[in-house]
Backbone as CSV, one residue per row, in Angstrom:
resi,resn,N_x,N_y,N_z,CA_x,CA_y,CA_z,C_x,C_y,C_z
1,MET,-39.485,22.172,32.476,-39.437,23.704,32.003,-40.430,24.557,32.896
2,ALA,-41.527,23.699,33.192,-42.586,24.535,33.982,-41.908,25.133,35.435
3,ASP,-41.069,23.981,35.922,-40.438,24.583,37.259,-39.420,25.594,37.064
4,HIS,-38.681,25.640,36.026,-37.737,26.682,35.713,-38.564,27.998,35.428
5,THR,-39.750,27.891,34.771,-40.486,29.132,34.551,-41.007,29.710,35.961
6,ALA,-41.703,28.813,36.763,-42.226,29.267,38.033,-41.074,29.844,38.892
7,THR,-39.854,29.318,38.919,-38.815,29.736,39.722,-38.442,31.250,39.122
8,ALA,-38.373,31.297,37.913,-37.919,32.609,37.276,-38.971,33.577,37.557
9,ARG,-40.295,33.329,37.634,-41.234,34.314,38.025,-41.171,34.694,39.354
10,ARG,-40.918,33.781,40.219,-40.690,33.962,41.675,-39.822,34.929,41.884
11,LEU,-38.381,34.616,41.314,-37.247,35.592,41.504,-37.386,36.863,40.825
12,HIS,-38.237,36.981,39.909,-38.533,38.202,39.127,-39.398,38.903,39.976
13,ASP,-40.321,38.384,40.654,-41.119,39.065,41.586,-40.577,39.692,42.899
14,GLU,-39.670,38.818,43.445,-38.717,39.161,44.517,-37.898,40.494,44.047
15,ALA,-37.274,40.266,42.921,-36.438,41.487,42.417,-37.206,42.599,42.328
16,SER,-38.474,42.540,41.771,-39.391,43.839,41.546,-39.633,44.420,42.874
17,ALA,-39.926,43.663,44.041,-40.234,44.004,45.232,-39.035,44.793,45.977
18,LYS,-37.960,44.165,45.820,-36.761,44.818,46.164,-36.431,46.131,45.566
19,LEU,-36.674,46.183,44.186,-36.418,47.515,43.670,-37.342,48.369,43.975
20,SER,-38.779,48.117,44.222,-39.840,49.015,44.628,-39.347,49.547,45.932
21,GLY,-38.785,48.845,46.809,-38.404,49.246,48.184,-37.323,50.186,48.042
22,ALA,-36.373,49.958,47.114,-35.037,50.821,46.959,-35.564,52.167,46.407
23,LYS,-36.642,52.197,45.560,-36.975,53.414,44.991,-37.867,54.334,45.952
24,ASN,-38.861,53.544,46.722,-39.699,54.145,47.765,-39.559,53.504,49.142
25,PRO,-38.495,53.818,49.825,-38.276,53.139,51.120,-39.162,53.606,52.112
26,GLY,-39.776,54.655,52.091,-40.528,55.308,53.180,-39.718,56.070,54.172
27,PHE,-40.384,57.004,54.856,-39.595,57.853,55.774,-38.951,56.997,56.818
28,PHE,-39.776,56.139,57.720,-39.076,55.498,58.823,-38.205,54.361,58.202
29,ARG,-38.379,53.798,57.320,-37.505,52.690,56.663,-36.329,53.362,56.231
30,SER,-36.340,54.521,55.758,-35.006,55.216,55.112,-34.114,55.498,56.249
31,ILE,-34.870,55.778,57.630,-34.119,56.260,58.693,-33.434,54.963,59.280
32,PHE,-34.307,53.916,59.562,-34.017,52.784,60.425,-33.584,51.653,59.792
33,SER,-33.708,51.427,58.617,-33.280,50.134,57.832,-31.876,50.237,57.603
34,SER,-31.240,49.114,57.962,-29.811,48.960,57.698,-29.348,48.764,56.219
35,THR,-30.601,48.418,55.485,-30.363,48.230,54.083,-30.537,49.359,53.192
36,SER,-29.476,49.878,52.585,-29.536,51.215,51.908,-30.433,50.870,50.659
37,ALA,-30.792,51.806,49.986,-31.402,51.792,48.631,-30.413,51.219,47.633
38,ALA,-29.125,51.671,47.806,-28.208,51.165,46.616,-28.022,49.571,46.796
39,SER,-27.961,49.179,48.276,-27.675,47.748,48.377,-28.947,46.913,47.937
40,ARG,-30.246,47.560,48.208,-31.385,46.821,47.666,-31.405,46.772,46.137
41,ALA,-31.029,47.752,45.528,-30.978,47.665,44.009,-29.819,46.682,43.599
42,GLU,-28.807,46.504,44.352,-27.805,45.526,44.038,-28.398,44.200,44.294
43,GLU,-29.180,44.002,45.250,-29.831,42.539,45.506,-30.889,42.259,44.438
44,ALA,-31.449,43.589,44.050,-32.605,43.258,42.982,-31.881,42.826,41.603
45,ALA,-30.771,43.353,41.282,-30.015,43.204,40.104,-29.547,41.533,40.126
46,GLU,-29.105,41.165,41.388,-28.801,39.731,41.347,-29.933,38.765,41.099
47,LEU,-31.167,39.230,41.785,-32.420,38.295,41.656,-32.876,38.407,40.210
48,PHE,-32.828,39.587,39.401,-33.201,39.603,38.165,-32.395,38.787,37.234
49,ALA,-31.101,38.864,37.513,-30.090,38.138,36.682,-30.282,36.510,37.086
50,LYS,-30.704,36.070,38.174,-31.133,34.635,38.458,-32.279,34.272,37.762
51,ALA,-33.210,35.316,37.769,-34.522,34.941,36.892,-34.197,34.862,35.420
52,GLY,-33.242,35.622,34.898,-32.881,35.442,33.607,-32.350,34.063,33.240
53,ALA,-31.458,33.723,34.234,-30.905,32.350,33.971,-32.045,31.184,33.856
54,SER,-32.973,31.452,34.978,-33.997,30.443,34.972,-34.737,30.450,33.703
55,TYR,-35.167,31.780,33.183,-35.887,31.662,31.945,-35.146,31.008,30.783
56,LYS,-33.848,31.218,30.804,-32.988,30.491,29.760,-33.274,29.012,29.817
57,LEU,-33.132,28.510,31.055,-33.316,27.041,31.183,-34.759,26.621,30.670
58,ALA,-35.706,27.532,30.873,-36.947,27.214,30.354,-37.149,27.535,28.849
59,LYS,-36.103,27.964,28.395,-36.110,28.302,26.949,-36.985,29.544,26.444
60,ARG,-37.222,30.357,27.540,-38.075,31.580,27.295,-37.095,32.664,27.027
61,TYR,-36.401,32.723,25.945,-35.383,33.520,25.680,-35.679,35.140,25.845
62,GLU,-36.879,35.455,25.174,-37.177,36.862,25.279,-37.478,37.333,26.706
63,ASP,-38.149,36.377,27.513,-38.326,36.753,28.921,-37.013,36.873,29.613
64,ALA,-36.008,35.928,29.189,-34.755,35.970,29.832,-34.108,37.208,29.388
65,GLY,-34.074,37.691,28.222,-33.452,38.974,27.890,-33.976,40.145,28.527
66,SER,-35.244,40.160,28.717,-36.081,41.301,29.588,-35.551,41.297,31.063
67,ALA,-35.353,39.950,31.603,-34.851,39.987,33.010,-33.466,40.348,33.013
68,TYR,-32.669,40.013,32.291,-31.233,40.592,32.276,-31.250,42.154,32.120
69,ARG,-31.990,42.626,31.217,-32.200,44.152,31.000,-32.596,44.758,32.376
70,SER,-33.505,44.184,33.171,-33.900,44.724,34.315,-32.607,44.661,35.350
71,ALA,-31.818,43.425,35.361,-30.779,43.280,36.038,-29.857,44.574,35.960
72,ALA,-29.582,44.767,34.561,-28.568,45.828,34.312,-29.113,47.267,34.685
73,ALA,-30.388,47.544,34.444,-30.989,48.777,34.836,-30.753,48.897,36.490
74,ALA,-31.182,47.965,37.249,-30.894,47.913,38.653,-29.589,48.141,38.980
75,ALA,-28.544,47.397,38.420,-27.170,47.613,38.775,-26.642,48.909,38.314
76,GLU,-27.179,49.602,37.498,-26.917,50.931,37.085,-27.212,51.910,38.219
77,ALA,-28.259,51.498,39.065,-28.776,52.402,40.023,-28.041,52.203,41.520
78,SER,-27.032,51.303,41.261,-26.422,50.943,42.629,-24.908,51.128,42.276
79,ALA,-24.370,52.049,43.161,-22.883,52.350,42.968,-22.062,51.073,43.213
80,ASP,-22.542,50.235,44.048,-21.741,48.957,44.378,-21.833,47.938,43.240
81,ALA,-22.889,47.917,42.537,-23.036,46.997,41.488,-22.951,47.556,40.040
82,ALA,-22.610,48.722,39.919,-22.619,49.317,38.461,-21.902,48.643,37.490
83,TYR,-20.675,47.991,37.992,-19.761,47.339,37.245,-20.321,46.114,36.469
84,ASP,-21.323,45.516,37.150,-22.029,44.397,36.563,-22.958,44.801,35.559
85,ALA,-23.548,46.122,35.360,-24.367,46.430,34.426,-24.207,45.999,33.058
86,PRO,-23.036,46.255,32.446,-22.678,45.938,30.950,-22.633,44.629,30.839
87,ARG,-22.218,43.806,31.837,-22.159,42.316,31.772,-23.658,41.940,31.622
88,TYR,-24.484,42.353,32.363,-25.928,41.940,32.367,-26.542,42.145,30.936
89,TYR,-26.146,43.286,30.501,-26.658,43.850,29.199,-26.149,42.844,28.036
90,ALA,-24.798,42.434,28.199,-24.492,41.461,27.233,-25.175,40.135,27.418
91,GLU,-25.393,39.853,28.678,-26.295,38.482,28.750,-27.611,38.654,28.279
92,ALA,-28.173,39.655,28.268,-29.427,40.015,27.604,-29.399,39.815,26.106
93,ALA,-28.285,40.365,25.544,-28.137,40.210,24.187,-28.037,38.689,23.647
94,LYS,-27.363,37.932,24.539,-27.212,36.587,24.143,-28.543,35.935,24.169
95,ALA,-29.400,36.143,25.199,-30.706,35.620,25.311,-31.646,36.121,24.016
96,TYR,-31.484,37.339,23.774,-32.508,37.817,22.619,-31.908,37.222,21.345
97,LYS,-30.579,36.960,21.232,-30.145,36.395,19.952,-30.684,35.014,19.652
98,ALA,-30.962,34.236,20.912,-31.629,32.918,20.832,-33.037,32.987,20.533
99,ALA,-33.768,34.195,20.497,-35.051,34.241,20.164,-35.323,34.554,18.761
100,PRO,-36.368,33.916,18.172,-36.629,34.046,16.687,-36.596,35.366,16.254
101,ALA,-37.288,36.308,16.814,-37.681,37.756,16.290,-37.326,38.759,17.332
102,ALA,-36.115,38.710,17.850,-35.561,39.636,18.928,-34.452,40.338,18.485
103,THR,-33.950,40.315,17.205,-32.659,41.102,16.758,-32.506,42.358,17.408
104,ALA,-33.673,43.217,17.178,-33.458,44.636,17.520,-33.235,44.619,19.018
105,ASP,-33.681,43.905,19.895,-33.592,43.940,21.415,-32.339,43.442,21.720
106,ALA,-31.511,42.636,20.990,-30.315,42.115,21.056,-29.323,43.282,20.852
107,VAL,-29.618,43.901,19.524,-28.707,45.181,19.202,-28.734,46.113,20.264
108,SER,-29.985,46.564,20.715,-30.112,47.482,21.861,-29.329,47.208,23.046
109,SER,-29.361,46.028,23.402,-28.820,45.489,24.700,-27.146,45.624,24.574
110,LEU,-26.680,45.139,23.150,-25.225,45.171,22.912,-24.837,46.684,23.020
111,GLU,-25.685,47.684,22.364,-25.215,49.117,22.354,-25.387,49.659,23.904
112,ASP,-26.092,49.151,24.726,-26.033,49.610,26.175,-24.900,49.165,26.884
113,ALA,-24.429,47.822,26.456,-23.254,47.283,26.971,-22.007,48.220,26.602
114,VAL,-22.007,48.506,25.338,-20.918,49.258,24.700,-20.963,50.617,25.301
115,ARG,-21.996,51.282,25.666,-22.083,52.563,26.256,-21.344,52.617,27.536
116,LEU,-21.685,51.583,28.330,-21.081,51.520,29.775,-19.641,51.052,29.725
117,TYR,-19.184,50.232,28.751,-17.804,49.655,28.660,-16.903,50.978,28.153
118,SER,-17.530,51.750,27.436,-16.807,52.797,26.901,-16.678,53.898,27.851
119,GLN,-17.518,54.111,28.680,-17.493,54.992,29.966,-16.437,54.461,30.884
120,ALA,-16.269,53.267,30.949,-15.242,52.573,31.899,-13.889,52.560,31.192
121,ALA,-13.727,52.880,29.915,-12.550,52.836,29.073,-12.101,51.299,28.688
122,ARG,-13.098,50.473,28.804,-12.776,48.946,28.631,-13.074,48.891,27.045
123,PHE,-12.200,49.271,26.376,-12.450,49.182,24.860,-12.245,47.947,24.218
124,SER,-11.545,46.953,24.755,-11.562,45.619,24.168,-12.812,45.122,24.017
125,GLN,-13.719,45.144,25.203,-15.072,44.672,25.291,-15.978,45.514,24.264
126,CYS,-15.753,46.829,24.094,-16.410,47.524,23.168,-16.157,47.008,21.650
127,ALA,-14.957,46.762,21.249,-14.765,46.343,20.025,-15.562,45.009,19.798
128,ARG,-15.243,44.042,20.686,-15.868,42.856,20.531,-17.437,42.794,20.280
129,LEU,-17.951,43.682,21.241,-19.602,43.877,21.117,-19.975,44.582,20.008
130,LYS,-19.275,45.606,19.625,-19.651,46.458,18.393,-19.658,45.572,17.160
131,LYS,-18.578,44.711,17.088,-18.508,43.662,15.855,-19.743,42.848,16.065
132,GLU,-20.267,42.338,17.162,-21.557,41.563,17.235,-22.625,42.362,16.756
133,VAL,-22.613,43.569,16.948,-23.857,44.504,16.463,-23.634,44.453,14.960
134,ALA,-22.518,44.617,14.261,-22.449,44.760,13.022,-22.955,43.357,12.420
135,GLU,-22.456,42.240,13.018,-22.901,41.034,12.367,-24.505,40.878,12.479
136,LEU,-25.043,41.122,13.609,-26.562,41.178,13.631,-27.090,42.048,12.559
137,HIS,-26.706,43.340,12.299,-27.221,44.028,11.242,-27.092,43.494,9.940
138,GLU,-25.767,42.963,9.762,-25.581,42.307,8.548,-26.570,41.053,8.143
139,ALA,-26.695,40.396,9.078,-27.619,39.092,9.111,-29.017,39.484,8.798
140,ALA,-29.519,40.737,9.154,-30.770,41.254,9.193,-30.921,41.886,7.795
141,GLY,-29.871,42.094,7.087,-29.867,42.754,5.712,-29.762,44.306,6.020
142,ALA,-29.436,44.728,7.147,-29.490,46.295,7.336,-27.914,46.595,7.107
143,ALA,-27.673,46.761,5.748,-26.362,46.904,5.310,-25.584,48.332,5.750
144,ALA,-26.388,49.199,5.761,-25.967,50.622,6.163,-25.510,50.638,7.644
145,ASP,-26.452,49.901,8.500,-26.292,49.862,9.790,-24.989,48.951,10.211
146,ALA,-24.816,47.866,9.509,-23.626,46.965,9.573,-22.373,47.500,9.132
147,GLU,-22.380,48.515,8.186,-21.192,49.054,7.620,-20.658,50.052,8.780
148,ALA,-21.621,50.889,9.546,-21.249,51.758,10.302,-20.756,51.136,11.629
149,ALA,-21.376,49.956,11.881,-21.110,49.197,13.144,-19.608,48.701,12.880
150,TYR,-19.342,48.041,11.746,-17.979,47.560,11.549,-16.891,48.461,11.701
151,ALA,-17.282,49.705,11.150,-16.394,50.922,11.200,-16.066,51.188,12.563
152,ALA,-17.204,51.302,13.389,-16.933,51.690,14.848,-15.971,50.459,15.593
153,ALA,-16.434,49.296,15.120,-15.709,48.233,15.801,-14.104,48.221,15.393
154,ALA,-13.898,48.520,14.046,-12.531,48.755,13.575,-11.859,49.946,14.409
155,ASP,-12.475,50.969,14.594,-11.738,51.937,15.444,-11.422,51.514,16.822
156,PHE,-12.417,50.893,17.456,-12.016,50.298,18.763,-10.810,49.425,18.737
157,PHE,-10.769,48.367,17.881,-9.726,47.520,17.702,-8.400,48.140,17.498
158,THR,-8.466,49.130,16.660,-7.206,49.953,16.366,-6.765,50.626,17.489
159,GLY,-7.600,51.140,18.402,-7.408,51.799,19.525,-6.523,50.807,20.583
160,GLU,-6.930,49.574,20.488,-6.355,48.477,21.400,-5.292,47.885,20.598
161,ASP,-4.732,48.329,19.570,-3.753,47.682,18.731,-3.827,46.304,18.434
162,ALA,-5.185,45.964,18.225,-5.467,44.511,17.616,-5.681,44.718,16.156
163,LYS,-4.474,44.738,15.482,-4.488,44.928,14.017,-5.227,43.991,13.246
164,SER,-5.046,42.605,13.505,-5.773,41.705,12.667,-7.237,41.795,12.910
165,SER,-7.683,41.860,13.979,-9.142,42.289,14.040,-9.686,43.492,13.444
166,ALA,-8.866,44.748,13.587,-9.271,45.923,12.871,-9.273,45.611,11.500
167,SER,-8.196,44.907,10.892,-8.252,44.746,9.369,-9.444,43.972,8.888
168,ALA,-9.886,42.913,9.705,-11.043,42.102,9.266,-12.261,42.989,9.159
169,CYS,-12.309,43.864,10.263,-13.485,44.885,10.258,-13.510,45.713,9.042
170,HIS,-12.312,46.278,8.899,-12.204,47.205,7.720,-12.518,46.498,6.368
171,VAL,-12.052,45.255,6.210,-12.356,44.555,4.994,-13.870,44.331,4.737
172,LYS,-14.703,44.016,6.055,-16.043,44.009,5.984,-16.826,45.368,5.494
173,VAL,-16.168,46.471,5.992,-16.695,47.757,5.538,-16.424,47.949,4.076
174,ALA,-15.310,47.565,3.612,-14.966,47.882,2.059,-15.920,46.846,1.282
175,GLY,-16.238,45.584,1.668,-17.039,44.760,1.026,-18.482,45.290,0.931
176,LEU,-18.950,45.744,2.091,-20.277,46.563,2.020,-20.325,47.663,1.143
177,MET,-19.180,48.474,1.156,-19.236,49.758,0.199,-19.278,49.279,-1.197
178,ALA,-18.477,48.307,-1.534,-18.564,47.669,-2.924,-19.885,47.156,-3.158
179,THR,-20.566,46.729,-2.308,-22.043,46.131,-2.573,-22.906,47.045,-2.877
180,ARG,-22.739,48.376,-2.275,-23.768,49.354,-2.400,-23.210,50.215,-3.720
181,GLY,-22.146,49.865,-4.415,-21.657,50.556,-5.582,-20.811,51.802,-5.420
182,ALA,-20.184,51.841,-4.172,-19.247,52.958,-3.720,-17.796,52.486,-4.067
183,HIS,-17.461,51.995,-5.375,-16.344,51.274,-5.678,-15.023,52.151,-5.423
184,ALA,-15.108,53.411,-5.675,-13.787,54.041,-5.439,-13.562,54.074,-3.940
185,ASP,-14.533,54.258,-2.981,-14.246,54.287,-1.667,-13.841,52.767,-1.059
186,ALA,-14.485,51.774,-1.652,-14.105,50.450,-1.466,-12.660,50.172,-1.682
187,ALA,-12.168,50.588,-3.091,-10.911,50.500,-3.522,-9.809,50.923,-2.644
188,ALA,-10.225,52.351,-2.156,-9.257,52.924,-1.286,-9.064,52.387,-0.019
189,LEU,-10.049,51.782,0.655,-9.942,50.991,1.907,-9.350,49.843,1.681
190,TYR,-9.629,49.019,0.659,-8.987,47.715,0.604,-7.526,47.978,0.280
191,GLU,-7.103,49.045,-0.395,-5.535,49.263,-0.426,-5.029,49.760,0.613
192,ALA,-5.751,50.488,1.623,-4.945,51.021,2.748,-4.924,49.815,3.618
193,VAL,-5.832,48.801,3.686,-5.693,47.581,4.655,-4.535,46.724,4.102
194,ALA,-4.391,46.608,2.684,-3.247,45.945,2.213,-1.993,46.515,2.616
195,ALA,-1.885,47.818,2.469,-0.519,48.459,2.860,-0.205,48.156,4.400
196,GLU,-1.141,48.237,5.216,-1.016,47.947,6.706,-0.582,46.363,6.751
197,SER,-1.277,45.496,5.965,-1.003,44.120,6.214,0.593,43.806,5.733
198,LEU,0.817,44.593,4.675,2.288,44.225,3.999,3.238,44.689,5.095
199,ALA,2.904,45.615,5.982,3.998,46.015,7.042,3.989,45.071,8.119
200,SER,2.957,44.079,8.248,3.101,43.243,9.308,3.429,41.734,8.904
201,ALA,4.360,41.195,9.765,4.840,39.895,9.297,3.527,38.870,9.571
202,LEU,2.753,39.161,10.446,1.626,38.180,10.584,0.447,38.445,9.723
203,LEU,0.359,39.618,9.221,-0.804,39.969,8.329,-0.553,40.002,6.597
204,LYS,0.767,39.931,6.491,1.182,40.305,5.066,0.625,39.261,4.034
205,PHE,0.274,38.028,4.435,-0.145,36.950,3.516,-1.699,37.267,3.071
206,GLY,-2.300,38.256,3.801,-3.640,38.508,3.446,-3.738,39.706,2.292
207,ALA,-2.515,40.320,2.207,-2.543,41.541,1.362,-2.891,41.207,-0.159
208,ARG,-2.471,40.060,-0.656,-2.758,39.824,-2.046,-4.274,39.734,-2.299
209,GLU,-5.022,39.161,-1.341,-6.519,39.169,-1.397,-6.975,40.644,-1.452
210,GLN,-6.410,41.291,-0.584,-6.899,42.814,-0.431,-6.639,43.534,-1.672
211,LEU,-5.494,43.312,-2.293,-5.103,44.083,-3.399,-5.932,43.650,-4.546
212,LEU,-6.102,42.368,-4.621,-7.136,42.031,-5.592,-8.507,42.520,-5.594
213,MET,-9.147,42.575,-4.539,-10.421,43.359,-4.273,-10.315,44.770,-4.589
214,ALA,-9.136,45.437,-4.167,-9.135,46.691,-4.421,-8.996,47.002,-5.935
215,GLY,-8.299,46.192,-6.603,-8.130,46.307,-8.149,-9.415,45.983,-8.790
216,LEU,-10.270,45.026,-8.337,-11.473,44.773,-9.119,-12.534,45.899,-8.891
217,CYS,-12.362,46.434,-7.597,-13.249,47.692,-7.347,-13.019,48.768,-8.261
218,VAL,-11.523,49.025,-8.523,-11.309,50.112,-9.426,-11.636,49.819,-10.899
219,ALA,-11.495,48.443,-11.334,-11.957,47.995,-12.577,-13.627,48.275,-12.705
220,ALA,-14.221,48.080,-11.687,-15.640,48.156,-11.714,-16.142,49.497,-12.097
221,GLY,-15.181,50.613,-11.793,-15.368,52.023,-11.995,-15.304,52.248,-13.582
222,GLY,-14.747,51.428,-14.364,-14.796,51.509,-15.815,-13.783,52.312,-16.388
223,ASP,-12.870,52.803,-15.594,-11.710,53.761,-16.053,-10.554,52.914,-16.441
224,ALA,-10.148,52.680,-17.796,-9.103,51.740,-18.040,-7.810,52.448,-17.578
225,ILE,-7.420,53.621,-17.772,-6.201,54.265,-17.224,-6.134,54.098,-15.733
226,ALA,-7.107,54.403,-15.055,-6.984,54.068,-13.539,-6.812,52.685,-13.272
227,MET,-7.384,51.725,-13.893,-7.067,50.354,-13.598,-5.639,49.886,-13.903
228,ARG,-5.089,50.352,-14.941,-3.792,50.146,-15.273,-2.742,50.769,-14.179
229,ARG,-3.049,52.027,-13.785,-2.356,52.692,-12.856,-2.334,51.956,-11.370
230,ALA,-3.626,51.570,-11.157,-3.834,50.808,-9.840,-3.024,49.403,-9.833
231,VAL,-3.032,48.680,-10.913,-2.283,47.418,-11.035,-0.789,47.720,-10.749
232,GLU,-0.290,48.598,-11.515,1.215,49.073,-11.355,1.473,49.435,-9.990
233,ARG,0.597,50.287,-9.282,0.774,50.717,-7.872,0.901,49.591,-7.007
234,TYR,-0.067,48.534,-7.139,-0.187,47.409,-6.341,1.034,46.488,-6.473
235,GLU,1.562,46.403,-7.747,2.673,45.637,-7.859,3.884,46.256,-7.238
236,GLY,3.870,47.574,-7.056,4.972,48.248,-6.389,4.964,48.088,-4.913
237,LEU,3.679,47.949,-4.510,3.439,47.771,-2.921,3.848,46.310,-2.656
238,ASP,3.535,45.263,-3.421,3.879,43.897,-3.252,4.793,43.478,-4.430
239,GLY,6.006,43.325,-4.343,6.765,42.887,-5.572,6.446,41.676,-6.112
240,SER,5.912,40.717,-5.101,5.555,39.216,-5.610,4.183,39.133,-6.298
241,LEU,3.476,40.191,-6.293,2.085,40.093,-6.670,1.903,39.640,-8.049
242,ALA,2.582,40.124,-9.060,2.454,39.726,-10.442,2.626,38.342,-10.743
243,GLY,3.312,37.539,-9.876,3.272,36.031,-10.181,2.382,35.217,-9.507
244,THR,1.529,35.775,-8.706,0.541,35.041,-7.949,-0.683,34.943,-8.776
245,ARG,-1.610,34.208,-8.341,-3.012,34.020,-9.215,-3.647,35.260,-9.064
246,GLU,-3.535,35.930,-7.833,-4.388,37.148,-7.694,-3.897,38.211,-8.710
247,GLY,-2.526,38.273,-8.847,-1.970,39.129,-9.805,-2.307,38.988,-11.187
248,LYS,-2.307,37.643,-11.521,-2.531,37.224,-12.834,-4.155,37.514,-13.215
249,LEU,-5.068,37.247,-12.194,-6.343,37.707,-12.553,-6.396,39.182,-12.675
250,LEU,-5.808,39.999,-11.805,-5.805,41.422,-12.002,-5.419,41.905,-13.450
251,GLU,-4.202,41.368,-13.885,-3.482,41.688,-15.180,-4.477,41.259,-16.245
252,GLY,-5.076,40.097,-16.151,-5.845,39.544,-17.131,-7.374,40.319,-17.296
253,VAL,-7.792,40.756,-16.166,-8.978,41.632,-16.317,-8.768,42.911,-16.877
254,VAL,-7.677,43.567,-16.445,-7.336,44.939,-16.755,-6.915,44.834,-18.473
255,ALA,-6.160,43.947,-18.770,-5.947,43.840,-20.159,-7.024,43.588,-21.062
256,ALA,-7.898,42.771,-20.510,-9.224,42.596,-21.218,-10.084,43.742,-21.435
257,ALA,-10.037,44.396,-20.334,-10.812,45.704,-20.304,-10.262,46.643,-21.182
258,GLU,-9.065,46.689,-21.263,-8.345,47.685,-22.155,-8.757,47.472,-23.510
259,ALA,-8.600,46.222,-23.860,-8.799,45.933,-25.226,-10.391,45.561,-25.620
260,GLY,-11.189,45.610,-24.526,-12.709,45.270,-24.841,-12.715,43.866,-25.283
261,ASP,-11.853,42.874,-24.748,-11.921,41.499,-25.175,-12.592,40.703,-24.174
262,VAL,-13.957,40.290,-24.413,-14.655,39.512,-23.499,-14.158,38.160,-23.395
263,ASP,-13.779,37.687,-24.492,-13.109,36.207,-24.406,-11.816,36.083,-23.426
264,ALA,-10.981,37.159,-23.546,-9.762,37.193,-22.858,-10.375,37.423,-21.233
265,PHE,-11.332,38.102,-21.022,-11.735,38.368,-19.783,-12.353,37.102,-19.142
266,THR,-13.105,36.412,-19.875,-13.586,35.108,-19.416,-12.522,34.112,-19.060
267,ALA,-11.526,34.085,-20.079,-10.330,33.177,-19.963,-9.645,33.439,-18.502
268,ALA,-9.453,34.709,-18.244,-8.771,35.129,-16.957,-9.716,34.691,-15.770
269,CYS,-10.935,34.818,-15.739,-11.781,34.416,-14.737,-11.762,32.909,-14.498
270,VAL,-11.916,32.108,-15.759,-11.765,30.660,-15.592,-10.489,30.150,-15.131
271,ASP,-9.395,30.888,-15.416,-8.083,30.336,-15.000,-7.939,30.641,-13.414
272,TYR,-8.404,31.605,-13.041,-8.580,31.787,-11.416,-9.471,30.895,-10.776
273,ASP,-10.617,30.562,-11.443,-11.682,29.739,-10.781,-11.063,28.270,-10.766
274,SER,-10.382,27.767,-11.756,-9.947,26.486,-11.738,-9.149,26.296,-10.676
275,ILE,-8.578,27.083,-9.905,-7.604,26.773,-8.732,-8.500,26.994,-7.586
276,GLY,-9.082,27.877,-7.454,-9.908,28.112,-6.349,-11.219,29.022,-6.716
277,LYS,-12.355,28.623,-6.219,-13.598,29.230,-6.692,-13.745,30.619,-6.377
278,LEU,-14.246,31.339,-7.398,-14.634,32.790,-7.088,-15.629,32.777,-6.125
279,ASP,-15.524,33.645,-5.033,-16.583,33.890,-4.118,-17.690,34.970,-4.584
280,ALA,-18.724,35.009,-3.740,-19.837,35.979,-4.256,-19.392,37.377,-4.575
281,SER,-18.491,37.883,-3.603,-18.156,39.258,-3.737,-17.362,39.683,-5.034
282,LYS,-16.391,38.650,-5.312,-15.592,38.780,-6.444,-16.410,38.548,-7.830
283,THR,-17.232,37.687,-7.607,-18.079,37.416,-8.740,-18.953,38.637,-9.159
284,ALA,-19.542,39.320,-8.051,-20.427,40.479,-8.249,-19.526,41.518,-8.894
285,LEU,-18.285,41.756,-8.486,-17.621,42.789,-9.016,-17.308,42.610,-10.490
286,LEU,-16.864,41.217,-10.849,-16.548,40.856,-12.144,-17.912,40.966,-12.991
287,LEU,-19.034,40.830,-12.550,-20.090,40.977,-13.477,-20.289,42.488,-13.641
288,VAL,-20.073,43.348,-12.787,-20.084,44.801,-13.019,-18.931,45.082,-14.069
289,ILE,-17.863,44.653,-14.005,-16.855,45.025,-14.827,-17.094,44.432,-16.366
290,LYS,-17.736,43.217,-16.392,-18.210,42.657,-17.664,-19.194,43.451,-18.357
291,LYS,-20.183,43.939,-17.433,-21.246,44.800,-18.053,-20.615,46.070,-18.581
292,GLY,-19.727,46.605,-17.842,-19.103,47.863,-18.416,-18.296,47.574,-19.792
293,MET,-17.916,46.415,-20.130,-17.495,46.088,-21.322,-18.283,46.049,-22.489
294,LYS,-19.608,46.092,-21.960,-20.757,46.217,-23.078,-20.748,44.978,-23.853
295,SER,-20.661,43.790,-23.205,-20.544,42.570,-23.911,-22.043,42.046,-24.151
296,GLU,-22.229,41.527,-25.347,-23.615,40.942,-25.473,-23.473,39.331,-25.494
297,GLY,-22.301,38.748,-25.302,-22.178,37.296,-25.244,-22.221,36.845,-23.845
298,GLU,-22.449,35.572,-23.532,-22.631,35.067,-22.262,-21.465,33.864,-22.299
299,ASP,-21.278,33.505,-20.934,-20.394,32.320,-20.750,-20.760,31.607,-19.538
300,ASP,-20.132,30.618,-19.327,-20.649,29.616,-18.240,-20.226,30.146,-16.776
301,LEU,-19.095,30.935,-16.770,-18.782,31.291,-15.538,-19.307,32.551,-15.018
302,LEU,-19.401,33.656,-15.775,-19.939,34.953,-15.472,-20.804,35.341,-16.493
């Protein structure tokens, strides 16, 4: 590791010297040197990138990220190497992601890469990297930032006609909306995604899950009439929904909520859970619905 670190420092120093010469070539050098400032910046970018790779081998990930960011900045200063700049920013993000406390630097690097890829109209890369940004925010507990980044990624994926990836990002947005209590907005987005899924032979099998989540979000709003209308609308969208476990849970929850019957509500949840466990997002919504029923009783499931 010591050798890798020493190599990285040497390469970093060489790159800095190259870059210094590119910025301040001097009068005579600028006239007589065959190496232009742009080409010296390109050489500096390559050396910084090599330094970054050596730092990674030494497991000095923050130093690696910094070196790759320097490579990207140098590449941006060279017309011949500018196309490499977003790739270097993406490499910086990879290095920062391996560091224990460099999430903010990873996000910043990814955003810089997205900025440059967007300018070059390379929207597939923008979509993929913006999704990484969202995942980093979500892992860090920055829900609002994650929601915004997933929405932006969905827009990029939609523009590239990557329907499956766009739907996945929209579902993440809807889930985050539901978590912060924006149940009506979440329901509308889940329903829109389900409608798109039903129109696609490749995606239609995910529609039932999306309709279930939409219905639970509506039910979490506590309006019994809206619940019933939503279920009827979803059954109209997907004629097979009523006979599925998702449809049965929706009907059971709505019927129980209409009657204020906590035992029936619990039975519907247990029936669904007996086939496949309720995940955290469904459980959270069901707890909201149960609370809205003003139950004083408790059960083993919710």
